[in-house]
DSSP file (Angstrom, degrees, kcal/mol; ACC not computed):
  #  RESIDUE AA STRUCTURE BP1 BP2  ACC     N-H-->O    O-->H-N    N-H-->O    O-->H-N    TCO  KAPPA ALPHA  PHI   PSI    X-CA   Y-CA   Z-CA
    1    1 A M              0   0    0      0, 0.0     2,-0.5     0, 0.0     0, 0.0   0.000 360.0 360.0 360.0 128.8   15.5  -31.8   33.2
    2    2 A V        -     0   0    0      1,-0.0     2,-0.2     0, 0.0     0, 0.0  -0.803 360.0-135.7 -92.9 124.6   18.8  -30.2   32.2
    3    3 A S        -     0   0    0     -2,-0.5     2,-0.5     1,-0.0    -1,-0.0  -0.568  12.2-136.9 -81.7 147.4   21.5  -32.8   31.5
    4    4 A Q        -     0   0    0     -2,-0.2     2,-0.4     0, 0.0    -1,-0.0  -0.891  12.8-153.3-104.6 129.2   25.0  -32.2   32.9
    5    5 A Y        -     0   0    0     -2,-0.5     2,-0.3     1,-0.0     0, 0.0  -0.838  23.4-113.0-102.6 139.5   28.0  -32.8   30.7
    6    6 A Q        -     0   0    0     -2,-0.4     2,-0.2     1,-0.1    -1,-0.0  -0.526  31.9-124.7 -69.3 131.5   31.3  -33.8   32.2
    7    7 A K        -     0   0    0     -2,-0.3     2,-0.4     2,-0.0    -1,-0.1  -0.548  20.8-147.2 -78.0 141.7   33.9  -31.1   31.7
    8    8 A V    >   -     0   0    0     -2,-0.2     3,-1.3     1,-0.1     4,-0.3  -0.904  11.8-137.4-112.1 140.2   37.0  -32.2   30.1
    9    9 A E  T >  S+     0   0    0     -2,-0.4     3,-1.5     1,-0.3     4,-0.4   0.854 101.5  62.8 -61.8 -38.2   40.4  -30.6   30.9
   10   10 A W  T >> S+     0   0    0      1,-0.3     4,-1.9     2,-0.2     3,-0.6   0.614  79.5  85.5 -68.3 -10.3   41.5  -30.5   27.3
   11   11 A G  H <> S+     0   0    0     -3,-1.3     4,-2.0     1,-0.2    -1,-0.3   0.851  82.6  60.4 -57.1 -33.6   38.6  -28.1   26.6
   12   12 A K  H <4 S+     0   0    0     -3,-1.5    -1,-0.2    -4,-0.3    -2,-0.2   0.860 105.2  48.4 -62.1 -35.7   40.9  -25.2   27.7
   13   13 A L  H X4 S+     0   0    0     -3,-0.6     3,-1.2    -4,-0.4    -2,-0.2   0.924 111.3  47.7 -70.6 -44.0   43.3  -26.1   24.9
   14   14 A V  H 3< S+     0   0    0     -4,-1.9    -2,-0.2     1,-0.2    -1,-0.2   0.829 112.1  51.6 -64.5 -32.1   40.6  -26.3   22.2
   15   15 A L  T 3< S+     0   0    0     -4,-2.0    -1,-0.2    -5,-0.2    -2,-0.2   0.308  77.5 131.5 -93.5  10.2   39.1  -23.0   23.3
   16   16 A L    X   -     0   0    0     -3,-1.2     3,-1.1    -4,-0.1     2,-0.1  -0.331  65.7-102.4 -62.1 143.1   42.4  -20.9   23.2
   17   17 A K  T 3  S+     0   0    0      1,-0.2    99,-0.1    89,-0.1    -1,-0.1  -0.386  99.8  28.5 -65.8 142.4   42.1  -17.6   21.4
   18   18 A G  T 3  S+     0   0    0      1,-0.3     2,-0.3    -3,-0.1    -1,-0.2   0.252  76.3 136.9  96.5 -12.3   43.6  -17.4   17.9
   19   19 A I    <   -     0   0    0     -3,-1.1    -1,-0.3    -5,-0.1    97,-0.1  -0.537  62.6-110.4 -72.7 131.8   43.2  -21.0   16.8
   20   20 A I     >  -     0   0    0     -2,-0.3     4,-2.8     1,-0.1     3,-0.3  -0.363  27.3-121.8 -62.3 138.6   41.9  -21.3   13.2
   21   21 A L  H  > S+     0   0    0      1,-0.3     4,-2.3     2,-0.2     5,-0.1   0.865 109.8  47.9 -57.0 -45.1   38.4  -22.6   13.2
   22   22 A R  H  > S+     0   0    0      1,-0.2     4,-2.0     2,-0.2    -1,-0.3   0.869 113.3  49.8 -68.3 -32.9   38.9  -25.6   11.0
   23   23 A H  H  > S+     0   0    0     -3,-0.3     4,-2.5     2,-0.2    -2,-0.2   0.911 109.5  51.9 -63.8 -43.0   42.0  -26.5   13.1
   24   24 A Q  H  X S+     0   0    0     -4,-2.8     4,-2.5     1,-0.2    -2,-0.2   0.892 109.0  50.2 -62.3 -40.4   39.9  -26.1   16.3
   25   25 A F  H  X S+     0   0    0     -4,-2.3     4,-2.5     2,-0.2    -1,-0.2   0.929 112.3  45.4 -63.9 -47.0   37.3  -28.5   14.9
   26   26 A I  H  X S+     0   0    0     -4,-2.0     4,-2.9     2,-0.2    -2,-0.2   0.885 113.2  50.8 -66.2 -38.3   39.8  -31.2   14.0
   27   27 A L  H  X S+     0   0    0     -4,-2.5     4,-2.9     2,-0.2     5,-0.2   0.928 109.9  50.5 -63.9 -43.7   41.5  -30.8   17.3
   28   28 A W  H  X S+     0   0    0     -4,-2.5     4,-1.0     2,-0.2    -2,-0.2   0.931 113.5  45.3 -57.0 -47.4   38.2  -31.1   19.1
   29   29 A M  H  <>S+     0   0    0     -4,-2.5     5,-2.8     1,-0.2     3,-0.5   0.928 113.9  50.0 -63.0 -44.2   37.4  -34.3   17.1
   30   30 A A  H ><5S+     0   0    0     -4,-2.9     3,-1.3     1,-0.2    -2,-0.2   0.904 107.6  51.5 -63.1 -44.0   40.9  -35.7   17.7
   31   31 A L  H 3<5S+     0   0    0     -4,-2.9    -1,-0.2     1,-0.3    -2,-0.2   0.699 110.7  49.0 -71.0 -16.2   40.8  -35.1   21.4
   32   32 A Q  T 3<5S-     0   0    0     -4,-1.0    -1,-0.3    -3,-0.5    -2,-0.2   0.472 113.7-122.9 -91.3  -4.4   37.5  -37.0   21.6
   33   33 A R  T < 5S+     0   0    0     -3,-1.3    -3,-0.2    -4,-0.4    -2,-0.1   0.893  72.7 131.0  61.0  42.2   39.1  -39.7   19.6
   34   34 A K      < +     0   0    0     -5,-2.8    -4,-0.2    -6,-0.1     2,-0.1   0.494  29.0 112.0-103.6  -6.2   36.3  -39.3   17.0
   35   35 A L  S    S-     0   0    0     -6,-0.4     2,-1.7     1,-0.1     5,-0.1  -0.472  76.6-117.7 -65.7 139.3   38.6  -39.2   13.8
   36   36 A L        +     0   0    0     -2,-0.1    -1,-0.1     4,-0.1     2,-0.1  -0.552  44.1 173.4 -84.7  78.6   38.1  -42.2   11.7
   37   37 A T    >>  -     0   0    0     -2,-1.7     4,-1.9     1,-0.1     3,-1.0  -0.356  48.0 -98.2 -77.9 165.3   41.6  -43.8   11.8
   38   38 A V  H 3> S+     0   0    0      1,-0.3     4,-2.7     2,-0.2     5,-0.2   0.858 121.2  59.5 -55.2 -42.0   42.1  -47.2   10.2
   39   39 A D  H 3> S+     0   0    0     22,-1.5     4,-1.1     1,-0.2    -1,-0.3   0.850 108.5  46.3 -61.0 -33.4   41.9  -49.1   13.5
   40   40 A K  H <> S+     0   0    0     -3,-1.0     4,-0.8     2,-0.2    -1,-0.2   0.912 111.0  50.8 -73.2 -42.1   38.3  -47.7   14.0
   41   41 A V  H ><>S+     0   0    0     -4,-1.9     5,-1.5     1,-0.2     3,-1.0   0.907 106.8  54.9 -62.8 -40.2   37.2  -48.5   10.4
   42   42 A I  H ><5S+     0   0    0     -4,-2.7     3,-2.1     1,-0.3    -1,-0.2   0.877  99.6  61.0 -59.8 -38.0   38.4  -52.1   10.7
   43   43 A K  H 3<5S+     0   0    0     -4,-1.1    -1,-0.3     1,-0.3    -2,-0.2   0.770  98.7  57.7 -61.6 -25.4   36.3  -52.6   13.8
   44   44 A W  T <<5S-     0   0    0     -3,-1.0    -1,-0.3    -4,-0.8    -2,-0.2   0.486 123.6-106.3 -80.5  -3.5   33.3  -51.8   11.6
   45   45 A G  T < 5S+     0   0    0     -3,-2.1     2,-0.5     1,-0.3    -3,-0.2   0.638  73.9 140.5  88.8  15.1   34.2  -54.7    9.3
   46   46 A I      < -     0   0    0     -5,-1.5     2,-0.6     1,-0.0    -1,-0.3  -0.797  49.0-132.9 -95.4 132.0   35.5  -52.6    6.5
   47   47 A T        +     0   0    0     -2,-0.5     2,-0.3    -3,-0.1    -5,-0.0  -0.731  41.6 149.0 -87.6 122.2   38.6  -53.8    4.7
   48   48 A V        -     0   0    0     -2,-0.6     2,-0.3   -10,-0.1    -6,-0.0  -0.938  57.2 -79.5-142.8 164.9   41.2  -51.1    4.2
   49   49 A Q        -     0   0    0     -2,-0.3     4,-0.1     1,-0.2   -11,-0.1  -0.549  40.8-162.7 -64.3 126.3   44.9  -50.8    3.9
   50   50 A T        +     0   0    0     -2,-0.3    11,-2.7    10,-0.1    -1,-0.2   0.710  52.2 102.9 -92.5 -20.5   46.1  -50.8    7.6
   51   51 A E  B    S-A   60   0A   0      9,-0.2     2,-0.3     1,-0.1     9,-0.2  -0.277  82.8-101.7 -66.4 147.6   49.6  -49.4    7.2
   52   52 A C     >> -     0   0    0      7,-2.2     4,-0.8     5,-0.2     5,-0.6  -0.527  26.3-156.5 -63.2 125.1   50.4  -45.9    8.1
   53   53 A V  T  45S+     0   0    0     -2,-0.3    -1,-0.1     1,-0.2    -2,-0.1   0.572  85.8  61.3 -83.2  -9.3   50.5  -43.9    4.9
   54   54 A L  T  45S+     0   0    0      1,-0.1    -1,-0.2    84,-0.0    -2,-0.0   0.831 115.4  25.6 -85.3 -33.9   52.7  -41.2    6.4
   55   55 A C  T  45S-     0   0    0      4,-0.1    -2,-0.2     2,-0.1    -1,-0.1   0.456  92.8-131.6-113.1  -1.4   55.7  -43.2    7.4
   56   56 A D  T  <5 +     0   0    0     -4,-0.8     2,-0.2     1,-0.2    -3,-0.1   0.865  62.7 128.2  53.4  40.9   55.6  -46.1    4.9
   57   57 A T  S   <S-     0   0    0     -5,-0.6    -5,-0.2     2,-0.2    -1,-0.2  -0.643  74.5-110.1-113.3 176.5   56.1  -48.7    7.5
   58   58 A L  S    S+     0   0    0     -2,-0.2     2,-0.1    -7,-0.1    -8,-0.0   0.372  77.3 123.9 -89.2   7.5   54.0  -51.8    8.2
   59   59 A L        -     0   0    0     -7,-0.1    -7,-2.2     1,-0.1    -2,-0.2  -0.443  69.2-109.1 -69.1 139.0   52.7  -50.3   11.5
   60   60 A E  B     -A   51   0A   0     -9,-0.2     2,-0.9    -2,-0.1    -9,-0.2  -0.413  29.3-112.4 -68.8 139.1   49.0  -50.0   11.8
   61   61 A E        +     0   0    0    -11,-2.7   -22,-1.5    -2,-0.1     2,-0.3  -0.632  52.5 157.7 -74.6 106.5   47.4  -46.5   11.6
   62   62 A T     >  -     0   0    0     -2,-0.9     4,-2.8   -24,-0.2     5,-0.2  -0.791  55.2-104.4-119.2 168.3   46.1  -45.8   15.0
   63   63 A F  H  > S+     0   0    0     -2,-0.3     4,-2.3     1,-0.2     5,-0.3   0.961 121.2  45.1 -55.3 -54.7   45.3  -42.5   16.6
   64   64 A D  H  >>S+     0   0    0      1,-0.2     4,-1.9     2,-0.2     5,-1.0   0.883 116.1  46.0 -63.0 -39.5   48.4  -42.6   18.8
   65   65 A H  I  >>S+     0   0    0      3,-0.2     5,-2.8     4,-0.2     4,-1.0   0.953 112.3  50.8 -66.0 -47.4   50.7  -43.8   16.0
   66   66 A L  I  <5S+     0   0    0     -4,-2.8     7,-0.2     1,-0.2    -2,-0.2   0.895 122.8  27.1 -60.3 -45.0   49.4  -41.2   13.5
   67   67 A F  I  <5S+     0   0    0     -4,-2.3    -1,-0.2    -5,-0.2    -2,-0.2   0.741 137.8  11.9 -95.2 -23.0   49.8  -38.1   15.7
   68   68 A F  I  <5S+     0   0    0     -4,-1.9    -3,-0.2    -5,-0.3    -2,-0.1   0.557 125.7  40.3-137.0 -10.5   52.6  -38.9   18.2
   69   69 A A  I  <<S+     0   0    0     -4,-1.0    -4,-0.2    -5,-1.0    -3,-0.2   0.659  85.4  98.8-112.6 -23.9   54.6  -42.1   17.3
   70   70 A C  S  ><S-     0   0    0     -5,-2.8     4,-2.9    -6,-0.3     5,-0.2  -0.440  74.3-132.9 -67.2 131.8   54.8  -41.7   13.5
   71   71 A P  H  > S+     0   0    0      0, 0.0     4,-2.2     0, 0.0     5,-0.2   0.835 105.2  58.4 -53.9 -34.5   58.2  -40.3   12.4
   72   72 A Y  H  > S+     0   0    0      2,-0.2     4,-1.5     1,-0.2    -6,-0.1   0.951 112.7  36.4 -61.3 -51.0   56.4  -37.8   10.1
   73   73 A S  H  > S+     0   0    0     -7,-0.2     4,-2.5    -3,-0.2     5,-0.2   0.850 113.8  57.2 -74.4 -33.5   54.3  -36.3   12.9
   74   74 A Q  H  X S+     0   0    0     -4,-2.9     4,-3.0     1,-0.2     5,-0.3   0.901 104.9  53.0 -61.5 -39.1   57.1  -36.5   15.4
   75   75 A H  H  X S+     0   0    0     -4,-2.2     4,-2.3    -5,-0.2    -1,-0.2   0.939 111.5  45.8 -61.2 -45.1   59.3  -34.4   13.0
   76   76 A I  H  X S+     0   0    0     -4,-1.5     4,-2.2     2,-0.2    -2,-0.2   0.960 116.8  42.4 -63.5 -51.2   56.7  -31.7   12.7
   77   77 A W  H  X S+     0   0    0     -4,-2.5     4,-2.6     1,-0.2     5,-0.2   0.905 115.1  50.3 -65.7 -42.4   55.9  -31.5   16.5
   78   78 A A  H  X S+     0   0    0     -4,-3.0     4,-2.4    -5,-0.2    -1,-0.2   0.893 111.0  49.7 -62.4 -39.0   59.6  -31.7   17.5
   79   79 A A  H  X S+     0   0    0     -4,-2.3     4,-2.5    -5,-0.3    -2,-0.2   0.899 111.0  49.4 -66.4 -40.2   60.5  -28.9   15.0
   80   80 A I  H  X S+     0   0    0     -4,-2.2     4,-1.9     2,-0.2    -2,-0.2   0.928 112.1  47.7 -62.9 -45.3   57.7  -26.7   16.4
   81   81 A L  H  <>S+     0   0    0     -4,-2.6     5,-3.1     2,-0.2     4,-0.3   0.926 112.5  48.9 -63.0 -44.7   58.8  -27.3   19.9
   82   82 A T  H ><5S+     0   0    0     -4,-2.4     3,-1.7     1,-0.2    -1,-0.2   0.927 109.3  52.5 -60.6 -45.1   62.4  -26.5   19.0
   83   83 A W  H 3<5S+     0   0    0     -4,-2.5    -1,-0.2     1,-0.3    -2,-0.2   0.832 109.5  50.1 -58.2 -35.1   61.3  -23.3   17.2
   84   84 A L  T 3<5S-     0   0    0     -4,-1.9    -1,-0.3    -5,-0.2    -2,-0.2   0.430 123.5-107.6 -83.9   0.4   59.4  -22.3   20.4
   85   85 A G  T < 5S+     0   0    0     -3,-1.7     2,-0.5    -4,-0.3    -3,-0.2   0.757  73.4 139.2  81.5  25.9   62.5  -22.9   22.4
   86   86 A V      < -     0   0    0     -5,-3.1     2,-0.6    -6,-0.2    -1,-0.3  -0.902  33.7-167.6-107.3 126.9   61.3  -26.1   24.1
   87   87 A Q        +     0   0    0     -2,-0.5     2,-0.3    -5,-0.0    -9,-0.0  -0.951  36.9 118.4-112.7 110.4   63.6  -29.1   24.6
   88   88 A R        -     0   0    0     -2,-0.6     2,-0.2   -10,-0.1    -6,-0.1  -0.981  62.6 -97.0-162.4 160.9   61.6  -32.3   25.6
   89   89 A S        -     0   0    0     -2,-0.3     2,-0.4     1,-0.1    -2,-0.0  -0.589  42.4-116.4 -78.9 145.4   60.8  -35.8   24.5
   90   90 A I        -     0   0    0     -2,-0.2     2,-0.1     1,-0.1    -1,-0.1  -0.711  36.3-173.3 -86.3 130.4   57.6  -36.3   22.7
   91   91 A G        -     0   0    0     -2,-0.4    -1,-0.1     1,-0.3     2,-0.0  -0.174  32.2 -67.7-103.3-160.8   55.1  -38.5   24.5
   92   92 A D     >  -     0   0    0     -2,-0.1     4,-2.6     1,-0.0    -1,-0.3  -0.202  62.3 -83.3 -80.9-178.6   51.7  -39.9   23.6
   93   93 A C  H  > S+     0   0    0      1,-0.2     4,-2.9     2,-0.2     5,-0.3   0.918 128.6  48.1 -52.7 -51.5   48.5  -37.9   23.2
   94   94 A N  H  > S+     0   0    0      1,-0.2     4,-2.6     2,-0.2    -1,-0.2   0.885 112.2  48.8 -61.1 -39.6   47.7  -37.7   26.9
   95   95 A Q  H  > S+     0   0    0      2,-0.2     4,-2.2     1,-0.2    -1,-0.2   0.912 113.5  46.7 -68.2 -40.9   51.2  -36.7   27.8
   96   96 A E  H  X S+     0   0    0     -4,-2.6     4,-2.4     2,-0.2    -2,-0.2   0.923 114.0  47.0 -68.2 -42.5   51.4  -34.0   25.2
   97   97 A V  H  X S+     0   0    0     -4,-2.9     4,-2.8    -5,-0.2    -2,-0.2   0.937 113.8  47.8 -63.2 -45.9   48.0  -32.6   26.1
   98   98 A N  H  X S+     0   0    0     -4,-2.6     4,-1.4    -5,-0.3    -1,-0.2   0.888 110.7  52.0 -63.0 -37.6   48.7  -32.6   29.8
   99   99 A W  H  < S+     0   0    0     -4,-2.2     4,-0.5    -5,-0.2    -1,-0.2   0.924 112.8  45.3 -61.5 -44.8   52.1  -30.9   29.2
  100  100 A L  H >X S+     0   0    0     -4,-2.4     3,-1.6     1,-0.2     4,-1.1   0.904 107.7  56.9 -66.2 -40.6   50.3  -28.2   27.2
  101  101 A L  H 3< S+     0   0    0     -4,-2.8     3,-0.2     1,-0.3    -1,-0.2   0.817 102.2  56.8 -62.8 -29.1   47.5  -27.8   29.7
  102  102 A Q  T 3< S+     0   0    0     -4,-1.4    -1,-0.3     1,-0.2    -2,-0.2   0.687 113.8  40.6 -71.2 -16.9   50.2  -27.0   32.4
  103  103 A R  T <4 S+     0   0    0     -3,-1.6     2,-0.3    -4,-0.5    -2,-0.2   0.482  93.9  94.5-112.9  -6.9   51.5  -24.2   30.2
  104  104 A I     <  +     0   0    0     -4,-1.1     2,-0.3    -3,-0.2   -91,-0.0  -0.650  35.8 164.9 -97.0 148.7   48.5  -22.5   28.8
  105  105 A S    >   -     0   0    0      3,-0.3     3,-1.5    -2,-0.3     7,-0.2  -0.956  40.6-127.2-152.2 137.3   46.6  -19.5   30.1
  106  106 A H  T 3  S+     0   0    0     -2,-0.3   -89,-0.1     1,-0.3     6,-0.0   0.732 109.3  50.7 -60.3 -21.0   44.1  -17.4   28.1
  107  107 A S  T 3  S+     0   0    0      1,-0.0    -1,-0.3     4,-0.0    -3,-0.0   0.553  90.7  86.2 -98.3  -6.9   46.1  -14.3   29.0
  108  108 A R    <>  -     0   0    0     -3,-1.5     4,-1.8     1,-0.2     3,-0.4  -0.833  61.4-155.8-100.3 121.1   49.5  -15.4   27.9
  109  109 A P  H  > S+     0   0    0      0, 0.0     4,-2.3     0, 0.0     5,-0.2   0.864  94.5  56.6 -57.2 -37.7   50.4  -14.9   24.3
  110  110 A R  H  > S+     0   0    0      1,-0.2     4,-2.3     2,-0.2     5,-0.1   0.886 106.2  50.8 -63.9 -38.6   53.0  -17.6   24.3
  111  111 A A  H  > S+     0   0    0     -3,-0.4     4,-2.5     2,-0.2    -1,-0.2   0.899 109.4  50.4 -65.6 -40.6   50.4  -20.1   25.5
  112  112 A C  H  X S+     0   0    0     -4,-1.8     4,-2.8    -7,-0.2    -2,-0.2   0.909 110.3  50.0 -61.8 -41.4   48.1  -19.1   22.7
  113  113 A I  H  X S+     0   0    0     -4,-2.3     4,-2.7     2,-0.2    -2,-0.2   0.904 110.7  49.3 -64.3 -42.6   50.9  -19.6   20.2
  114  114 A M  H  X S+     0   0    0     -4,-2.3     4,-2.2     2,-0.2    -2,-0.2   0.931 113.6  46.1 -62.8 -44.3   51.7  -23.0   21.6
  115  115 A G  H  X S+     0   0    0     -4,-2.5     4,-2.6     2,-0.2    -2,-0.2   0.886 111.5  52.6 -64.9 -40.0   48.1  -24.0   21.4
  116  116 A F  H  X S+     0   0    0     -4,-2.8     4,-2.7     1,-0.2     5,-0.2   0.944 111.2  46.5 -56.9 -50.9   47.8  -22.6   17.9
  117  117 A C  H  X S+     0   0    0     -4,-2.7     4,-2.5     2,-0.2    -2,-0.2   0.870 112.0  50.5 -64.5 -37.1   50.8  -24.6   16.8
  118  118 A F  H  X S+     0   0    0     -4,-2.2     4,-2.5     2,-0.2    -1,-0.2   0.948 112.8  45.6 -64.9 -48.8   49.5  -27.8   18.4
  119  119 A A  H  X S+     0   0    0     -4,-2.6     4,-2.6     1,-0.2    -2,-0.2   0.913 114.1  49.4 -60.8 -42.5   46.1  -27.5   16.8
  120  120 A A  H  X S+     0   0    0     -4,-2.7     4,-3.1    -5,-0.2     5,-0.2   0.904 109.6  51.7 -64.4 -41.8   47.7  -26.7   13.4
  121  121 A M  H  X S+     0   0    0     -4,-2.5     4,-2.3    -5,-0.2     5,-0.2   0.940 111.4  46.4 -60.2 -47.5   50.0  -29.7   13.7
  122  122 A V  H  X S+     0   0    0     -4,-2.5     4,-2.2     1,-0.2    -2,-0.2   0.923 114.2  49.0 -60.3 -45.5   47.0  -32.0   14.4
  123  123 A Y  H  X S+     0   0    0     -4,-2.6     4,-2.7     1,-0.2    -2,-0.2   0.922 112.3  46.7 -61.2 -46.1   45.1  -30.5   11.5
  124  124 A H  H  X S+     0   0    0     -4,-3.1     4,-2.5     1,-0.2    -1,-0.2   0.845 111.3  51.4 -71.2 -31.6   48.0  -30.8    9.0
  125  125 A I  H  X S+     0   0    0     -4,-2.3     4,-2.5    -5,-0.2    -1,-0.2   0.932 113.0  45.5 -67.9 -41.5   48.8  -34.3   10.0
  126  126 A W  H  X S+     0   0    0     -4,-2.2     4,-2.4    -5,-0.2    -2,-0.2   0.925 114.3  48.7 -65.0 -43.5   45.1  -35.3    9.5
  127  127 A A  H  X S+     0   0    0     -4,-2.7     4,-2.7     2,-0.2    -2,-0.2   0.919 112.8  48.0 -60.6 -44.5   44.9  -33.4    6.2
  128  128 A E  H  X S+     0   0    0     -4,-2.5     4,-2.5     1,-0.2     5,-0.2   0.922 110.3  51.6 -65.8 -42.5   48.1  -35.0    5.0
  129  129 A R  H  X S+     0   0    0     -4,-2.5     4,-2.6     1,-0.2    -1,-0.2   0.919 112.0  46.6 -58.3 -43.9   46.9  -38.5    6.0
  130  130 A N  H  X>S+     0   0    0     -4,-2.4     4,-2.7     2,-0.2     5,-0.6   0.891 111.4  51.3 -70.4 -38.2   43.6  -37.9    4.0
  131  131 A E  H  X5S+     0   0    0     -4,-2.7     6,-1.8     2,-0.2     4,-1.6   0.911 114.9  42.9 -65.0 -38.6   45.4  -36.6    0.9
  132  132 A R  H  X5S+     0   0    0     -4,-2.5     4,-0.6     4,-0.2    -2,-0.2   0.924 119.2  43.3 -70.4 -43.3   47.7  -39.6    0.9
  133  133 A R  H  <5S+     0   0    0     -4,-2.6    -2,-0.2    -5,-0.2    -3,-0.2   0.870 130.8  19.4 -72.1 -36.6   44.9  -42.1    1.6
  134  134 A F  H  <5S+     0   0    0     -4,-2.7    -3,-0.2    -5,-0.2    -2,-0.2   0.666 133.0  30.6-112.8 -20.9   42.2  -40.7   -0.7
  135  135 A S  H  <<S-     0   0    0     -4,-1.6    -3,-0.2    -5,-0.6    -4,-0.1   0.416  90.0-125.8-122.1  -0.3   43.9  -38.5   -3.4
  136  136 A N     <  +     0   0    0     -4,-0.6     2,-0.3    -5,-0.5    -4,-0.2   0.810  65.5 135.0  56.6  31.3   47.4  -40.0   -3.8
  137  137 A K        -     0   0    0     -6,-1.8     2,-0.4    -9,-0.1    -1,-0.2  -0.855  35.9-163.9-109.5 147.7   49.0  -36.7   -3.1
  138  138 A Q        -     0   0    0     -2,-0.3     2,-0.4    -3,-0.1    -9,-0.0  -0.979  12.7-175.8-134.1 143.6   52.0  -36.2   -0.8
  139  139 A S        -     0   0    0     -2,-0.4    -7,-0.0   -11,-0.1    -2,-0.0  -0.985  32.0-115.2-130.5 144.8   53.6  -33.3    0.9
  140  140 A S     >  -     0   0    0     -2,-0.4     4,-2.0     1,-0.1     5,-0.2  -0.303  26.9-112.2 -71.7 163.9   56.8  -33.6    3.0
  141  141 A S  H  > S+     0   0    0      1,-0.2     4,-2.3     2,-0.2     5,-0.1   0.849 119.6  57.9 -64.7 -32.3   56.8  -32.9    6.7
  142  142 A L  H  > S+     0   0    0      2,-0.2     4,-2.3     1,-0.2    -1,-0.2   0.887 105.1  48.7 -63.7 -40.6   58.9  -29.8    6.0
  143  143 A K  H  > S+     0   0    0      2,-0.2     4,-1.9     1,-0.2    -2,-0.2   0.900 112.3  48.0 -67.2 -40.1   56.2  -28.4    3.7
  144  144 A R  H  X S+     0   0    0     -4,-2.0     4,-1.9     2,-0.2    -2,-0.2   0.887 110.8  52.7 -67.6 -37.1   53.5  -29.1    6.3
  145  145 A L  H  X S+     0   0    0     -4,-2.3     4,-2.2     2,-0.2    -2,-0.2   0.914 107.5  51.0 -62.6 -44.0   55.7  -27.4    8.9
  146  146 A K  H  X S+     0   0    0     -4,-2.3     4,-2.8     1,-0.2     5,-0.2   0.881 106.9  55.2 -60.3 -38.5   56.1  -24.4    6.6
  147  147 A D  H  X S+     0   0    0     -4,-1.9     4,-2.5     1,-0.2    -1,-0.2   0.919 107.3  49.3 -61.7 -41.3   52.3  -24.2    6.3
  148  148 A V  H  X S+     0   0    0     -4,-1.9     4,-2.5     2,-0.2    -2,-0.2   0.948 112.3  47.6 -62.2 -47.8   51.9  -24.1   10.1
  149  149 A V  H  X S+     0   0    0     -4,-2.2     4,-2.6     2,-0.2    -2,-0.2   0.900 112.4  48.8 -62.5 -42.6   54.5  -21.3   10.4
  150  150 A V  H  X S+     0   0    0     -4,-2.8     4,-2.6     2,-0.2    -1,-0.2   0.937 112.4  48.2 -62.9 -45.3   52.9  -19.3    7.5
  151  151 A Q  H  X S+     0   0    0     -4,-2.5     4,-2.8    -5,-0.2     5,-0.2   0.882 111.5  50.9 -63.8 -37.3   49.4  -19.7    9.1
  152  152 A L  H  X S+     0   0    0     -4,-2.5     4,-2.9    -5,-0.2    -1,-0.2   0.942 110.8  48.6 -63.9 -46.2   50.9  -18.7   12.5
  153  153 A H  H  X S+     0   0    0     -4,-2.6     4,-1.0     2,-0.2    -2,-0.2   0.928 113.4  46.8 -58.2 -47.6   52.4  -15.6   10.9
  154  154 A I  H >< S+     0   0    0     -4,-2.6     3,-0.7     1,-0.2     4,-0.3   0.935 116.2  44.1 -63.2 -47.0   49.2  -14.6    9.2
  155  155 A E  H >< S+     0   0    0     -4,-2.8     3,-1.7     1,-0.2     4,-0.3   0.859 106.5  61.5 -66.8 -34.2   47.1  -15.2   12.3
  156  156 A G  H >< S+     0   0    0     -4,-2.9     3,-1.2     1,-0.3     7,-0.4   0.735  89.2  70.2 -63.1 -22.4   49.6  -13.4   14.5
  157  157 A Q  T << S+     0   0    0     -4,-1.0    -1,-0.3    -3,-0.7    -2,-0.2   0.737  98.0  51.9 -65.7 -22.6   49.1  -10.2   12.4
  158  158 A N  T <  S+     0   0    0     -3,-1.7     2,-0.6    -4,-0.3    -1,-0.2   0.479 102.5  66.3 -92.8  -2.3   45.6  -10.0   14.1
  159  159 A H    X>  -     0   0    0     -3,-1.2     4,-1.5    -4,-0.3     3,-0.9  -0.882  59.8-169.9-125.3 102.2   47.0  -10.3   17.6
  160  160 A S  H 3> S+     0   0    0     -2,-0.6     4,-1.1     1,-0.3    -1,-0.1   0.822  88.0  57.6 -60.7 -32.6   49.1   -7.5   18.8
  161  161 A K  H 3> S+     0   0    0      1,-0.2     4,-0.5     2,-0.2    -1,-0.3   0.820 103.0  54.6 -68.5 -29.3   50.3   -9.4   21.9
  162  162 A W  H X> S+     0   0    0     -3,-0.9     3,-1.3     1,-0.2     4,-0.7   0.893 101.1  59.8 -68.5 -38.6   51.7  -12.1   19.7
  163  163 A K  H >X S+     0   0    0     -4,-1.5     3,-1.0    -7,-0.4     4,-0.8   0.858  95.5  61.8 -57.9 -36.6   53.7   -9.6   17.8
  164  164 A S  H 3X S+     0   0    0     -4,-1.1     4,-0.7     1,-0.3     3,-0.4   0.771  95.5  61.1 -65.3 -24.7   55.6   -8.5   20.9
  165  165 A L  H << S+     0   0    0     -3,-1.3     3,-0.3    -4,-0.5    -1,-0.3   0.821 101.9  52.4 -72.2 -28.3   57.0  -12.0   21.3
  166  166 A W  H << S+     0   0    0     -3,-1.0    -1,-0.2    -4,-0.7    -2,-0.2   0.690 102.8  58.4 -79.0 -18.2   58.8  -11.9   18.0
  167  167 A R  H  <        0   0    0     -4,-0.8    -1,-0.2    -3,-0.4    -2,-0.2   0.687 360.0 360.0 -84.4 -18.3   60.5   -8.6   18.8
  168  168 A N     <        0   0    0     -4,-0.7    -1,-0.2    -3,-0.3    -2,-0.1   0.482 360.0 360.0 -83.5 360.0   62.2  -10.0   21.9
């Protein structure tokens, strides 16, 4: 008997061409809500610092806070959207994914770039969270934003259709 798996809409986002593999994996984990944020670890009975390490507030680190409500992550995503010429308010995870899904198409270079940036943003926020929580290292949101742009530039060298967007 072959089991049937339910298709998820966000799969189109994860499978966009050009996304760096490690970014794709973290995005896949994030969209399934499988990343071990503090709220999940506490449910297992493990005692940990509950505060978000990215924004230094007393707010608990949850998935939605970490990626879309935290000022650190909002700064990165808002800057990326502005750079891409998009003016909009940032919503929660479902709102952002649904907004992206309405704009992506495997054949449109701009959609691939938006998906690349979204995956890179999720990856870098998760990486920064882990560095702060486990290694006592910190990078500013501006540094992480620069990392996304550099990675986009490097990856864009492999996609001739992406290059045409920068000439216009």
